[in-house]
matplotlib code that plots the C-alpha trace (Angstrom):
import matplotlib.pyplot as plt

x = [-1.7, -4.8, -6.9, -9.5, -7.0, -4.6, -4.9, -5.0, -2.2, -3.6, -5.1, -2.2, 0.0, -2.7, -1.2, -4.2, -5.4, -8.2, -8.3, -8.5, -5.7, -3.8, -4.9, -4.1, -0.8, 0.5, -1.8, -3.9, -6.9, -8.9, -9.8, -6.0, -5.4, -8.6, -6.8, -3.0, -4.4, -6.1, -3.6, -1.0, -1.1, 1.9, -0.2, -0.8, -4.2, -6.6, -10.5, -12.8, -16.3, -17.3, -14.2, -11.1, -7.9, -4.1, -1.2, 0.8, 3.7, 3.6, 2.2, 5.1, 7.5, 5.6, 5.3, 8.9, 9.7, 7.8, 9.7, 12.7, 11.6, 10.6, 13.8, 15.5, 13.7, 14.3, 17.5, 17.5, 16.0, 19.0, 19.6, 17.7, 15.4, 12.9]
y = [14.1, 15.5, 16.7, 14.1, 11.5, 12.5, 10.2, 11.7, 11.8, 10.5, 7.4, 6.3, 6.3, 4.5, 6.5, 5.2, 1.2, 0.2, -1.7, -5.0, -4.2, -3.8, -6.9, -9.0, -7.2, -8.7, -11.7, -10.9, -10.2, -6.9, -7.1, -6.8, -4.0, -2.3, -3.2, -2.2, 1.5, 1.8, 0.4, 2.4, 6.1, 6.4, 3.7, 5.6, 5.5, 8.4, 8.1, 10.2, 9.7, 6.1, 5.4, 4.3, 4.1, 3.3, 5.2, 2.3, 3.6, 4.5, 1.5, -0.9, 1.9, 1.1, -2.5, -2.8, -0.5, -2.7, -5.4, -4.2, -3.3, -6.5, -7.4, -5.6, -6.6, -10.1, -9.6, -7.4, -10.9, -12.7, -15.9, -18.9, -16.3, -16.9]
z = [-31.5, -31.2, -28.1, -28.6, -28.4, -25.4, -22.6, -19.0, -17.4, -14.0, -16.2, -17.7, -14.4, -12.4, -9.4, -6.8, -7.2, -5.0, -1.5, -4.0, -6.0, -3.0, -1.4, -4.8, -5.5, -2.2, -1.8, 1.4, 2.1, 1.5, 5.7, 6.2, 4.2, 6.1, 9.6, 8.3, 7.0, 10.5, 12.6, 11.1, 10.4, 8.1, 5.4, 2.0, 2.2, 0.2, 2.1, 0.2, 1.7, 0.3, -1.7, -0.7, -2.7, -2.3, -3.5, -5.0, -5.6, -1.2, -0.6, -1.8, 0.0, 3.4, 3.1, 2.1, 5.1, 7.5, 6.3, 7.0, 10.5, 11.2, 10.1, 12.5, 15.5, 14.9, 14.5, 18.0, 20.2, 21.7, 20.4, 22.7, 23.8, 21.1]

ax = plt.figure().add_subplot(projection="3d")
ax.plot(x, y, z, "-o")
ax.set_aspect("equal")
plt.show()
């Protein structure tokens, strides 16, 4: 493969996605992604002036962690208290 036909590593991996892509990935509104990124300092967002990107794998890990934490909180509520 010649140097002219090589694909840059970042382009091949698509490590970072747009807010719109992140929203589509989990079927929520773009405003929800924005709110999550403002409210939770652990949200994997990379703001650069007017360009905002989300680290795809870290986002999916973050989302999974949120789901587990929510499940753990529900499990702590005594039966009949909800």
